[in-house]
C-alpha positions as CSV (number, residue, x, y, z in Angstrom):
1,X,109.6,46.9,105.9
2,X,112.8,49.1,106.2
3,X,112.5,52.7,107.5
4,X,114.7,55.7,106.2
5,X,117.2,57.2,108.3
6,X,115.9,60.5,109.8
7,X,116.8,63.6,107.9
8,X,119.2,65.9,109.4
9,X,120.8,69.3,108.5
10,X,122.0,72.3,109.9
11,X,119.5,75.1,111.0
12,X,120.5,78.9,110.4
13,X,120.8,80.4,113.7
14,X,122.0,83.8,112.5
15,X,119.0,86.1,111.7
16,X,118.3,86.6,107.8
17,X,118.8,90.2,106.3
18,X,115.7,91.3,104.4
19,X,115.9,91.7,100.7
20,X,115.9,95.4,101.2
21,X,115.9,97.3,104.4
22,X,113.2,100.2,104.6
23,X,115.9,102.6,103.9
24,X,116.8,101.1,100.6
25,X,113.2,100.6,99.6
26,X,112.7,104.4,100.1
27,X,115.7,105.4,98.1
28,X,114.3,102.8,95.3
29,X,110.9,104.4,95.5
30,X,112.5,108.1,94.9
31,X,114.5,106.8,92.1
32,X,111.2,105.3,90.4
33,X,109.6,108.7,91.0
34,X,112.4,110.4,89.6
35,X,112.2,107.9,86.3
36,X,108.5,108.8,86.1
37,X,109.3,112.5,85.6
38,X,111.8,112.0,83.3
39,X,110.4,109.1,81.3
40,X,107.2,110.1,79.5
41,X,106.5,106.8,78.0
42,X,104.4,104.1,79.5
43,X,107.2,102.7,81.1
44,X,107.9,105.8,83.2
45,X,104.0,105.8,84.2
46,X,104.6,102.0,85.3
47,X,107.6,103.1,87.4
48,X,105.3,105.7,89.2
49,X,102.6,103.1,89.7
50,X,105.0,100.7,91.2
51,X,106.6,103.3,93.2
52,X,103.1,104.3,94.6
53,X,102.4,100.6,95.4
54,X,105.9,100.0,97.0
55,X,105.5,103.0,99.3
56,X,102.4,102.0,100.6
57,X,104.1,98.9,101.9
58,X,107.0,100.3,103.3
59,X,106.8,100.9,107.1
60,X,107.2,104.5,108.2
61,X,110.1,106.0,109.6
């Protein structure tokens, strides 16, 4: 029975950046809160709900 060659590859040694920094996330929450006040439709309310959920997940400054 033949065996396969070992799998080799490169490993990233540099730290990976988060999708958003905490400061960027706070800014996004602020814009979603503003959208909630300007858009009185269900979409505006949804933006406010999402902003509240995200704000709970962002680490404090």
